[in-house]
C-alpha positions as CSV (number, residue, x, y, z in Angstrom):
1,X,117.4,81.7,64.5
2,X,116.6,78.6,66.7
3,X,112.8,78.1,66.7
4,X,112.3,80.7,64.0
5,X,112.7,80.4,60.2
6,X,113.4,83.5,58.0
7,X,112.8,84.4,54.4
8,X,113.7,87.5,52.4
9,X,111.5,89.1,49.8
10,X,114.4,89.2,47.4
11,X,112.8,88.4,44.0
12,X,113.1,92.0,42.9
13,X,116.7,92.1,43.9
14,X,117.6,89.0,42.0
15,X,116.0,90.4,38.9
16,X,117.9,93.6,39.2
17,X,121.2,91.7,39.7
18,X,120.6,89.8,36.5
19,X,120.0,93.1,34.7
20,X,123.1,94.6,36.2
21,X,121.3,97.6,37.5
22,X,123.5,98.1,40.6
23,X,122.0,101.4,41.7
24,X,118.4,100.0,41.6
25,X,119.5,96.8,43.3
26,X,121.0,98.7,46.3
27,X,117.8,100.8,46.6
28,X,115.6,97.7,46.5
29,X,117.9,95.8,48.9
30,X,117.5,98.5,51.5
31,X,113.7,98.3,51.2
32,X,113.6,94.5,51.6
33,X,111.6,93.0,54.5
34,X,112.6,90.0,56.5
35,X,109.8,87.9,58.0
36,X,110.3,85.5,60.9
37,X,107.8,83.1,62.2
38,X,107.6,79.9,64.3
39,X,109.0,76.9,62.3
40,X,106.6,74.5,60.7
41,X,107.4,71.8,63.2
42,X,106.8,74.0,66.2
43,X,103.7,75.6,64.7
44,X,102.2,72.2,64.1
45,X,102.9,71.1,67.7
46,X,101.5,74.3,69.1
47,X,98.3,74.0,67.1
48,X,98.0,70.3,68.1
49,X,98.3,71.3,71.8
50,X,95.7,74.0,71.2
51,X,93.3,71.6,69.6
52,X,93.8,69.2,72.6
53,X,93.1,72.0,75.1
54,X,90.0,73.1,73.2
55,X,88.7,69.5,73.1
56,X,89.3,69.2,76.8
57,X,87.5,72.5,77.4
58,X,84.5,71.2,75.4
59,X,84.3,68.2,77.7
60,X,83.7,70.5,80.6
61,X,81.2,72.7,78.8
62,X,77.9,71.1,80.0
63,X,74.8,72.7,81.4
64,X,74.1,72.3,85.1
65,X,71.5,69.6,85.6
66,X,70.7,69.4,89.4
67,X,68.2,66.5,89.3
68,X,66.4,65.4,92.4
69,X,69.0,66.0,95.0
70,X,68.9,67.0,98.6
71,X,70.2,70.5,99.4
72,X,73.6,69.5,100.7
73,X,74.2,67.2,97.7
74,X,72.9,69.9,95.4
75,X,75.3,72.5,96.7
76,X,78.2,70.0,96.3
77,X,77.2,69.3,92.7
78,X,76.9,73.0,92.0
79,X,80.4,73.6,93.3
80,X,81.8,70.8,91.2
81,X,80.0,72.2,88.1
82,X,81.4,75.7,88.7
83,X,84.9,74.2,89.1
84,X,84.6,72.4,85.8
85,X,83.5,75.7,84.1
86,X,86.5,77.5,85.5
87,X,88.9,74.7,84.2
88,X,87.2,74.9,80.8
89,X,87.7,78.6,80.5
90,X,91.4,78.3,81.5
91,X,91.9,75.6,78.9
92,X,90.3,77.8,76.2
93,X,92.5,80.7,77.2
94,X,95.7,78.5,76.9
95,X,94.5,77.3,73.5
96,X,94.0,80.9,72.4
97,X,97.6,81.9,73.4
98,X,99.1,78.9,71.7
99,X,97.2,79.6,68.5
100,X,98.3,83.2,68.5
101,X,101.9,82.2,69.1
102,X,101.7,79.7,66.2
103,X,100.5,82.3,63.8
104,X,102.7,85.2,64.9
105,X,104.9,86.7,62.2
106,X,107.6,89.3,62.8
107,X,108.4,91.7,60.0
108,X,112.0,92.9,60.1
109,X,113.3,95.7,58.0
110,X,117.1,95.6,57.2
111,X,119.2,98.5,58.3
112,X,120.3,101.0,55.6
113,X,123.5,100.0,53.9
114,X,125.5,103.0,55.1
115,X,124.4,102.7,58.7
116,X,125.0,98.9,58.7
117,X,128.6,99.4,57.4
118,X,129.2,102.1,60.0
119,X,127.9,99.9,62.8
120,X,129.9,96.8,61.7
121,X,133.1,98.7,61.3
122,X,132.9,100.8,64.5
123,X,131.9,97.9,66.8
124,X,134.4,95.7,65.1
125,X,137.2,98.0,66.2
126,X,136.0,97.5,69.7
127,X,136.1,93.7,69.4
128,X,132.3,93.3,68.8
129,X,131.1,91.4,65.7
130,X,127.7,92.5,64.4
131,X,125.5,90.5,62.0
132,X,122.2,91.1,60.4
133,X,121.1,94.4,62.0
134,X,117.5,95.3,61.3
135,X,114.5,97.1,62.6
136,X,111.4,95.6,64.2
137,X,108.3,97.9,64.2
138,X,106.7,98.7,67.5
139,X,103.6,100.5,68.6
140,X,103.0,104.2,68.0
141,X,105.7,104.5,65.3
142,X,108.6,103.3,67.5
143,X,111.2,100.8,66.3
144,X,113.4,98.2,68.0
145,X,116.8,97.3,66.7
146,X,117.4,93.5,66.2
147,X,120.9,92.2,65.7
148,X,123.3,89.3,66.4
149,X,126.4,90.1,68.3
150,X,129.5,88.2,69.5
151,X,133.0,89.1,70.7
152,X,136.5,88.1,69.6
153,X,139.2,86.2,71.5
154,X,136.8,85.2,74.3
155,X,136.3,88.7,75.6
156,X,133.0,89.9,77.2
157,X,131.2,93.2,76.8
158,X,128.1,94.2,78.7
159,X,125.0,94.6,76.6
160,X,124.5,98.1,78.2
161,X,127.9,99.1,76.9
162,X,127.2,97.8,73.4
163,X,123.9,99.6,73.4
164,X,125.6,102.9,74.4
165,X,128.0,102.6,71.4
166,X,125.2,101.8,69.0
167,X,123.2,104.8,70.3
168,X,126.1,107.1,69.6
169,X,126.6,105.7,66.1
170,X,122.9,105.9,65.2
171,X,122.2,109.1,67.0
172,X,119.2,107.6,68.8
173,X,119.1,106.3,72.3
174,X,118.7,102.5,72.5
175,X,118.6,100.3,75.6
176,X,118.6,96.5,75.9
177,X,115.2,94.8,76.0
178,X,114.1,93.0,79.2
179,X,114.7,89.6,77.6
180,X,118.0,90.3,75.9
181,X,121.2,88.6,77.3
182,X,123.1,90.7,79.8
183,X,126.5,90.1,78.2
184,X,127.9,89.9,74.6
185,X,130.2,86.8,74.5
186,X,132.2,84.8,72.0
187,X,129.1,82.7,71.1
188,X,126.8,84.7,68.7
189,X,123.5,85.7,70.4
190,X,120.4,87.6,69.3
191,X,119.7,91.0,70.9
192,X,116.8,93.4,70.8
193,X,117.5,97.0,71.6
194,X,114.4,99.2,72.3
195,X,114.1,102.9,72.0
196,X,114.6,104.6,75.3
197,X,111.5,105.6,77.2
198,X,110.4,109.2,77.6
199,X,109.8,108.7,81.3
200,X,111.6,106.8,84.1
201,X,110.1,105.5,87.3
202,X,111.6,104.8,90.7
203,X,109.8,102.9,93.5
204,X,110.1,102.9,97.3
205,X,108.4,100.7,99.8
206,X,108.1,100.7,103.6
207,X,106.2,98.3,105.8
208,X,105.8,97.0,109.3
209,X,104.4,93.7,110.7
210,X,101.4,93.5,113.0
211,X,102.2,93.4,116.7
212,X,102.6,89.8,117.8
213,X,103.3,88.5,114.3
214,X,106.7,87.7,112.7
215,X,105.5,87.6,109.1
216,X,103.6,90.3,107.2
217,X,100.3,89.4,105.4
218,X,101.1,92.1,102.9
219,X,103.3,91.5,99.8
220,X,104.3,93.6,96.8
221,X,105.9,93.0,93.5
222,X,107.4,95.2,90.7
223,X,107.3,93.6,87.3
224,X,108.8,94.8,84.0
225,X,107.7,92.1,81.6
226,X,108.6,94.4,78.6
227,X,110.6,97.5,78.1
228,X,108.7,100.7,78.8
229,X,106.0,99.0,80.9
230,X,106.2,98.8,84.7
231,X,103.6,97.1,86.8
232,X,103.5,97.5,90.6
233,X,101.2,95.2,92.6
234,X,100.3,95.1,96.2
235,X,98.3,92.3,97.8
236,X,96.9,92.1,101.4
237,X,96.1,88.6,102.6
238,X,93.1,87.9,104.7
239,X,93.9,88.5,108.4
240,X,97.6,88.5,109.3
241,X,100.5,86.2,109.9
242,X,102.2,83.5,108.0
243,X,99.0,82.1,106.2
244,X,97.9,85.6,105.1
245,X,101.5,86.2,103.8
246,X,101.5,83.0,101.8
247,X,98.1,83.8,100.3
248,X,99.1,87.2,99.1
249,X,102.5,85.9,97.9
250,X,100.7,83.2,95.9
251,X,98.5,85.8,94.2
252,X,101.5,87.9,93.2
253,X,103.5,84.9,92.0
254,X,100.6,83.8,89.8
255,X,100.1,87.3,88.4
256,X,103.9,87.6,87.6
257,X,103.9,84.2,85.8
258,X,100.8,85.0,83.7
259,X,102.0,88.4,82.7
260,X,105.4,87.0,81.7
261,X,103.6,84.3,79.7
262,X,101.7,86.9,77.6
263,X,98.3,87.2,79.4
264,X,97.0,90.7,79.4
265,X,96.3,92.3,82.8
266,X,92.5,91.7,82.9
267,X,92.8,88.0,81.8
268,X,95.6,87.3,84.4
269,X,93.6,88.9,87.3
270,X,90.5,87.0,86.2
271,X,92.2,83.7,86.1
272,X,93.7,84.3,89.6
273,X,90.2,85.2,90.9
274,X,88.6,82.0,89.4
275,X,91.5,79.9,90.8
276,X,90.7,81.2,94.3
277,X,87.0,80.9,93.8
278,X,87.4,77.2,92.7
279,X,89.5,76.5,95.9
280,X,86.3,77.3,97.9
281,X,88.2,78.7,100.9
282,X,85.8,81.1,102.6
283,X,88.5,82.7,104.7
284,X,90.9,83.3,101.8
285,X,90.0,86.5,99.9
286,X,93.2,88.6,99.4
287,X,93.1,92.0,97.9
288,X,95.0,92.9,94.7
289,X,96.0,96.5,93.9
290,X,97.6,97.0,90.5
291,X,99.3,100.1,89.0
292,X,100.5,99.7,85.4
293,X,102.7,102.5,84.0
294,X,103.5,103.2,80.3
295,X,106.9,104.9,80.4
296,X,106.7,105.8,76.7
297,X,103.3,107.6,76.9
298,X,103.6,108.8,80.5
299,X,100.3,107.3,81.6
300,X,99.0,104.8,84.2
301,X,96.2,102.4,84.7
302,X,94.9,101.4,88.1
303,X,93.0,98.3,88.8
304,X,91.8,97.1,92.2
305,X,90.2,94.0,93.8
306,X,89.4,95.2,97.3
307,X,92.5,97.3,97.6
308,X,92.6,100.6,99.5
309,X,92.6,104.0,97.7
310,X,95.6,105.1,95.7
311,X,96.8,108.7,95.7
312,X,98.3,110.8,92.8
313,X,100.5,113.5,94.2
314,X,101.3,116.4,91.8
315,X,103.2,119.2,93.5
316,X,100.7,120.6,96.1
317,X,97.7,118.8,94.7
318,X,96.7,115.2,95.7
319,X,94.0,113.3,93.9
320,X,92.3,110.3,95.5
321,X,91.8,107.3,93.1
322,X,89.4,104.7,94.5
323,X,87.3,101.9,93.2
324,X,84.7,99.8,95.0
325,X,85.6,96.3,93.8
326,X,85.5,93.3,96.2
327,X,88.6,91.2,97.1
328,X,89.5,88.1,95.0
329,X,87.7,84.7,95.1
330,X,84.3,85.9,96.3
331,X,82.5,85.6,93.0
332,X,83.2,83.5,90.0
333,X,82.6,86.3,87.5
334,X,85.1,89.1,88.0
335,X,86.0,92.4,86.3
336,X,88.4,95.2,87.1
337,X,87.5,98.5,85.5
338,X,90.7,100.5,85.1
339,X,91.1,104.1,86.1
340,X,93.5,105.9,83.7
341,X,95.5,109.0,84.3
342,X,98.1,111.0,82.2
343,X,101.3,111.5,84.2
344,X,103.6,114.5,84.4
345,X,107.2,115.1,85.4
346,X,107.5,114.8,89.1
347,X,104.3,112.9,89.8
348,X,104.0,110.4,92.6
349,X,101.6,107.4,92.9
350,X,101.1,106.3,96.5
351,X,99.6,102.8,97.2
352,X,98.7,101.7,100.7
353,X,97.4,98.6,102.4
354,X,94.3,98.5,104.7
355,X,96.5,98.7,107.8
356,X,97.6,102.2,106.9
357,X,94.0,103.3,106.3
358,X,92.8,101.7,109.6
359,X,95.5,103.4,111.6
360,X,93.7,106.8,111.1
361,X,90.4,105.3,112.5
362,X,88.3,108.1,111.1
363,X,85.2,108.0,108.8
364,X,86.8,110.6,106.5
365,X,90.2,108.8,106.5
366,X,90.7,109.3,102.7
367,X,90.7,113.1,103.0
368,X,92.8,112.9,106.1
369,X,95.4,110.8,104.2
370,X,95.2,113.2,101.3
371,X,96.0,116.1,103.6
372,X,98.9,114.2,105.1
373,X,100.3,113.4,101.7
374,X,100.0,117.0,100.6
375,X,102.3,118.1,103.5
376,X,105.0,115.6,102.7
377,X,108.0,117.4,101.2
378,X,110.4,114.5,100.6
379,X,111.3,113.8,97.0
380,X,112.7,110.3,97.1
381,X,110.0,107.5,96.8
382,X,111.6,105.5,99.6
383,X,111.7,108.6,101.9
384,X,108.1,109.4,101.1
385,X,107.1,105.8,102.0
386,X,109.0,105.9,105.3
387,X,107.6,109.3,106.2
388,X,104.0,108.3,105.5
389,X,104.3,105.0,107.4
390,X,105.7,106.9,110.5
391,X,102.8,109.3,110.4
392,X,100.3,106.3,110.2
393,X,101.9,104.6,113.2
394,X,101.7,107.9,115.2
395,X,98.0,108.2,114.1
396,X,97.4,104.8,115.6
397,X,98.8,105.8,118.9
398,X,102.1,104.0,118.3
399,X,100.3,100.7,118.1
400,X,100.5,98.5,115.0
401,X,97.1,96.7,114.9
402,X,97.5,95.4,111.4
403,X,100.2,94.9,108.8
404,X,101.0,98.2,107.1
405,X,102.6,98.7,103.7
406,X,103.2,101.9,101.7
407,X,104.4,101.8,98.1
408,X,105.5,105.0,96.2
409,X,106.2,105.3,92.5
410,X,107.9,108.5,91.3
411,X,107.8,109.4,87.6
412,X,110.1,111.8,85.8
413,X,110.7,112.8,82.2
414,X,114.0,111.9,80.8
């Protein structure tokens, strides 16, 4: 298992085998649990790194002592102290993640004997070898399927195709996890197959660049760090042009990396904010608009740092979802209170950048936009984004005074 060690709670099975109680043995064997955790060597190294980071963090944890300094020197000293506090918090957060990883234990339940035999035989006839199939508990009563697969005679089978065969055999729809290999090959590899989500989501984006510029200051990203959870992010850099585009791209790149590393949304956004605050660039305060969708539960959470309003379109009704947070990097302390909504089949979430809002040039632009969105009849997210952007350009008299971006997320029940 590579970096993981495994052990079976098989004492009861061994006792039954010695007694010759075959029926009881089989029953117990199917109830066994397999635990997997980081190997002792890796765990010790992770904990050692965590201790080092915590020690470094403590070295930055000192009270601010201004002393008898002139105003300019005092401001400089204050800025240095704030930067040290930020570094200390980041080091503590890294130590926390490493400690959690070192102590993580996965509990695997072996597959029932009859199903295991069926799976091995059926896939074997298709040239796919299956070993050690088991179940991994997930949230809300779901389970994932964990198994090792390989092919014979150097053949290759797509993981999607293997998952389809397994779904038919087990009478439950499974799909490959985000981190599973794409292809089953001759070399045995570990795969995780997740239960299929109850909802699916499609995205569509449309954008134009400000007149006189060649690069947009707006950027967007769609992240699926784990199966069943989609995150759509939109960032608007300060101003326009190449620098604004690089600033917003950097924000999204940092967010993606932190989410993939295991940070939760609030922690990731907070660390990006403090990084920008520590840089001390007064003209660099990009916005961050986040829409996180749970495709199992059919729900969404919206978080904003200076982003424009988001709209939830449900048939003929359009709800405006707005928060009054400031852009990133203005204050050291930062929080993003989420707005949560339950989603239904056929709902659309529409995200826009400030350029779209400004094109309407009205005090009551939010209600104007809401009325415009209500009248859009297209059903494809990309077509909705294109349609809304064309309307915004017309509302601005055909002029593009700022970068404009429209992102649409459509959600449907499976």
